[in-house]
N, C-alpha and C positions, 0 to 999 in steps of 0.2 A: 883304286886310286893314293897316288901318293899326296899327302896331305903337310905342310909345313905350319907347325905352329908358332904363331908371329903372338904378340903382345899389342893390340890394336887398341883403338880406345873404346873406354868405358862407357856402351852404349846408353842412351839417353831413351827411356820407358815410357810409353804416353801415362802420365800422372803418378808417376816414381819416384821425379826428384824434387825434394823442397830444399829452397836455398835463400837466405836474406837478398842476396843479388843477383833479381832476376834477368838483369836484361849483361849479366859479366856472359864470356868467352871462357868454357870450361877446357882447362888443360886438356883433357883428353881430346878436344875435337881440337886443339890444335897440332896432336900428335895424328890424329887420322891424318891430317892435311899435308902433315910433312913427310907421313909413309910413304906416299904412291909418287915415288918419283922415279921408279923405270919399270920394265915387263915384271923383272923377278919380283917385284915387291907386290905389283898388280897381280898375281898370279896366287902369292901365296895370300892375299886379302881374300880373293875366291874360296881359296881351300880353307880358309879358315870358315866361308860360312856355309859350306859343305857339312864342315864340320857340328857345327848346330842343329844340326835334323840328328844329329846318336851321339855328343858328346857325353862323356860322364855323368853319372848319376842318372835321378829319372829323367832325363831330357825327351823330348817331343817322341822322337821313335825309335828310344832307348826305354820302352815301358809307358812312361808317361801317357800315349796315346791309349795303351790298355785300360791302365788302371784310372782312368779318367774321362773315359769315353766309353769305351766296352764294356766295360761292367753293367753299365745302363741300358742292356740289350739282355735278350732270353737266351743268349748262347753261352754266358758268360757269369761268373759271380768271385766275389772275392774270395782264394781260399784258406785252408785251414790257418795257414802263417799269416793270412794279411793281419797287421796290428794295427793298423793306420785308420785310425775312425773317421777319417774324413773319405778313405777307398770306401769303405764297409758301408757308407752312406748311398755311395753311389751307386752298389753295388742293389741295395735296398729302396733305390729310388727315394731317398730320404734329405738328397744334398739339399745345400739354396747356396746363396750368395756369400756365403762365410767360409763356401769349401775352400780349402787350400790346392788343392788339385785343379779348378777353377782359376784361382790367381798363378799358379802356373803355366797354363795353357798358355792363358791370354800373354801375360808376362814374357817369357820365352819364345814365343810367336811373334811380339814386337821388338824384341830385341835381334831376332834373325832377321826380320824386315829392313831394322835401320842397319845393320850390315850389307844388306844388298843394296840401301838407297846409298849408303857413302861408296861401294862399289861403282855403282855407276856414274855418281855424281863426282870422283875423282880419277876414277882410270881416263875416262871422256877428258881430264885436264891435262894428263900427262904429253911430255914435250912428244913431238912424232919422231926425234932422232932416240928416242928412249924406250918406243914400242913400238913393235910389228902391228900395222895397221888391222890384219883380218886378226890377230888374237885378241888386240883390243877390242873388237867388236865380238869375237866369241867370248870373252871376258863378261863384256856386259850384257848378253845376252842370257850367258846363264845367271849372268846375278837376277835378271827379268825372269831369269823362270823360277828360281828360288823365289824371290817373292811373290811371283803367284800362287805357288805352291802354297805358302804358308795363307795368303788372304784367303785360299781357295778352303783351307780348313777351317778361318776366323770364320768366315760369313755361313757355313756350315755351323757351326758351333753354335752361333752367340746370335747371329741373322747380321741388323745392320752394327756396322761397328768403325771406327775412324781411319778414315783413311790418310795416308800418311806417303808420298813419295818421294821426299826429298828429307836426307839425314838432317838430325839437330844441329845447329848452327850457334845455339845460345841456351840461355836457360830461361828465353823469355817465356810470358805466361803465351801468347796468338802460337809460340811452338810446343810448349805443354799442355794446355787447354785447350783439347781437338774436340770436335764433337764428334757424332756420328755421323757416316756417312748413311745413305741408303744403301739396301741389299742391292737395287739396279745400279745404282754408281760402280761398287766393289765388282760388282761381276762384270763391267764392261772395263775395268782397269784389268782383271784379271785373263781378261780375252785378249785385251793391247798387247799385253804383256807376252803372251804366249804367244799370238801371232809375230811377235818380234824374234822369240825366241826356234820359231820354228827354220828359222836362217841359219841356226845351229849346224855343224854339221855331221853326216851320218856318224853312229855309234862305230861303227864297222873303220871308219878312215882314222879313230883313235889308237893310239903305241898303248904299250901296256901298262906305261906310268900313267896316263889317263884314263883308264879303263873305269868306270863309273861315274864318269862326266854327265852332266843333264846331255841331249843331243838332239836333233831334228823329230828323234820318234819319238824323244820322250813328251816334248813340247806338245806334239800333235796329240797322243795319246793322251795326255791330262786333258786337253781341250774336246777333245771326246766326252769325255766325263765329264767334265763342264757343261757342257750341250746337253748330256745324256740327264744330267742334276737341275738343268731348267726346265729339261720336256720339249727340248729342239731338237726333233727325231731327226730332221732332216741332214740336219748340219752333224749330228752328235752321227748317225750313217756314213756320209760324206767322210769326217775325218778319222772314221775309225776304217772304213774300208781303201782310203788311202793310205796308213801304217800300214795295211794289210799288202798293199798291191806292192808299195815302192819304200819299204822300210827295209826289208830284209829279214826279218823275223820270224819266228816259228818255235812251233811246241816243241821243248824237247822229247826225246822217244819214250820216259817213262817220268813220272811225274816226281819219282824220289830226285833225278837229275837236277830240280825244280831247287832242294838244297842240300846238295852234293858242292861241299867246300870249292872241290877239282873243278869244279864246274861255275863257279861264280862269274855274274857279268858275261853271261853267255848268250846263245841266238832266244833266250826266251826271257830274257831278264830287261827291261827295259827303260828302268830308273830303280836302284835300292835303295836302302840305308846299309852302308861299309862299315861291317866289324872285325876289325882285325885281332884276335885276343893275343897275351902274351908280347905285346910289342909295342907297348907306351898308348895303344889302344884301349877304351873300355870295349868290351866284349858284348853280346846280346844278351841283355839281361832276362829276354824273355824265357831263356834255355834255363837259367836256375832258377828261375819267379814258378816255372812252371812244372819241375822236376820232382822226385819223388822225396821226403824227408828220413821216411823209415827202411831206404835198402842199404846197409852197408857200403859205405865207398862212392856214393851216388850225391850226399852232401848238397840235395836239393832244395830250395825253399818251400814250396807248393802255397804260393802266395796267389798264383790265378789256376781256376778251375773250370769246368764249366758246369755249365747250371743246369742239373740232369731233369729238371721239369720241361725244361727247351726243347728238349727230344734229339740234339743235334745229333751225339753219335750216334743213336738208332736210327735215324736217316737215312743214313749209311747202308747200300747192300750190301753181304757179306763177300760180294766180289769184287766190291770196289779197292782198285788198289792205294785209291790215296788216305784209306781208311790208317793203314800201322804208319805210315808218314806222319798223319797226322794226329792218331793218340798212340798211345802204348799199353798195353792190360799188364804187365807186369815186365820186371828188370831180371839180369842176369847180373849178382853184385860183385864187379870187380875185387874184392876183400874177400870173400869166401867160397865164392865160384856158384854159390846156388841162386836158384830161381825163386826169384820174390813175385808172386803176385798180387796186384795191388788191389783193394777195396772198389775201386772206382776208376776208370780209366783217365788219363791223367795227358794233356796235349804233350807233344812229340818231336813239333815241324824242325825247332832249333839247338836241339838238343845234340852238341859234339861229340862224339866219340872219341875225338883227341884230349881230351880234357877232362877227361870222364870226374874227376874227383872236385873238379874246381869248374864247374858252369857259367860264372861269371867270365870266363874268358871263350865264350863261344865265340865262335870266327864264321858262324852263318850270318849271310844277307840277310835281310826284312825287305822283301820287294813290296814298293811304294805301287807300282803297278807293271804288270807283265804279260806277254803278248797273248793269255790266255782269259783274262779280260778285257782284253782289246775285241777278242772272239764273240764274248758274252754281251759288250757293249753293243756289235754289229748285231747279234742276234737278237737284244732287245729292243733298239731302236726301228731296225726292219720290221718287226712286228707292229708296234705300232703303227709303222705306217701302213703297212700292206697285208699284215696277217701274218701267220707263221706260214710263209713263202719258202718256196726251197732253198732259199738265199741264208733266212733264217732260221731252217734245221738244219743247213749245214754248217752253221758257224756255232752255236751249242753242239752239235753231235760230236766235230771235232775233237772239242776238250770232254764229251763222253766217253767216246772211243780209247782216246790215251788211257781213260781211266778202267776201262775194261768193264764200263757197264752201256745196256743197252743203247742205241740210240732213240730220240724221241720218233715218235709216228706222224704221220698227215694226219692222223684223226683227231688230234687236236686244235681246237678254236683259240680264236686272239687271247681271251682271259686265262684258259687254262694253260696256254703255250706263254701267257707272262710269269705265271707261279712257278713252270718248270722252270724259265730263267734264273730267277729269283733263289729257286730252290739248288740249282747250280749254282749260284754265285756262293751262296751259304758253302757250300762243301767243297768248294774250289780253293777260296779264301779263307776259310776256316782261321784266325789266328792271324790273318793279316791286316789289320785293323779295315773292316770292309763294314761290317755288321751293322753299327749304329747307324752308317751313313745309308746304306740302305733300307733300313727300315726306316726311318724317317723321313726319304725324300718321299713315300707313299702315303706320307701326311697321319694328321693326329688318328683317324679309326683305325686304322693298319696297326701304324707302331701300338696304340694302347691295348688295344686285340690281341696282336700276339703274345704282347708281354703279360697281359694278364693270365691270357692261357698258359703262359710258363711259369706261373703262380708269382709273378712282379706285380702285386694288387696294390702299389701304390703307384702304380704308373699313372701319369695324367697326361692333355693335353700339351701342358707348358712343357713337358720334359724333350720336345722335337728341337729342343734350343737348351743350351745352358745360361744359366743369370749372370749377367753382366758382373763380376767381382765387385764384393764389396767395399773392398779396399781400393781401387780404382776410382771406385763412386765418391766416397770421401777424398780423394786426393784430386779428382779434375771436376770441378764444379758442371763441367759442361758437359758431363754423360749423364744419360738417362739409363734407367732400370729398363731390361726390353720389353713390354708392356704385357705379356704374358707372364711377369716372374715379380709383377706389382702386387703386392699384399697377399702375397705365397710365400 
């Protein structure tokens, strides 16, 4: 997807602005209103909102997810070169409300939400002769999709959060000091936005310049995941089945194709964070963060590592085709041509062979949701409704057959099939920002048991959510800390 860089308003973040004149109208907001004058500007504004998913630095889908969320699981840990004390605290489950990664999760998410709110509000006001009505509605629904995605992350990370649905138009107390909505209220808004976004075009109708935009299939797939998270099994099954039957997706023949740069935004990629190195874009920093440091010419950071005691690597069977794409056990130096065995397997999904010495410019996309996950959503929801039926088995086995591992048999019962699906998700979606969400939606006992079994002995029920950042509490008197984090 082509992204045009624009200078839009400095967005107003919840609790992040202090000013002596709280009723004044900021110049940045006047700029925003003056920007939305025609279709080209509207398209540029929405393109800028996509950019907030993965823009340069440690942005939400460009490593912040990994260092602020996934480190708090049984599969990941801060690597040898992870120097930030806040990241290491999350890895050790000793983080608290002062953690700067929590601040960034909150701040960047609300920055992106405000951008979507601006798009929804101001694109609707563009004169009819200045914008095609189909494009207007498509752009508004894309903005609603992005807003829903950010709120879906926020409510799972923090629980109750402020629900802001209009762009900031002043620095008034009422607009700045927003109290938290309930989780139910947030989920109702997520579902409403995604239902509107279901009216987006199918992904195959987009031309080359628009590949990677939100589509009807992306909205339905995220909606299926929302229902799954809420344990609304019937709607999760219904929506996943609709994606499978009507949206035209399929698995790539080979797992490695999912991460083949030449096949980006292909038949399995429902919605991805778009990366393109060496062309003004920030590359996928996960490639550099996980690459080795001690092989001449590789120049990796090794700041992200798999947590050995969690057993992830050994959970793959030797014939599993996903193993060699997900991990590497050694590499050949581009400098001296020698093969170097690693002391420990390292993540390899986003390693870009075209930029061997500069993995910060990796062009491999990061899947936010792909067809394999929709199949696993269907398998899980169907099992919860009807046990391991032939439909549930067919869905999970399509993923397993592609990986060249044995299909699950008909001898499983509901409980063992549930665990089979979770293990399949773990291996299929490794290093794709899914593990923490999967652990916590099973509840405190499941999460704590898994982490303590993996040697992360500080795991506690409060870790089902992250604390509301202390900085936001200090700035906004109407915010309250999550109950699980009071006096902790």
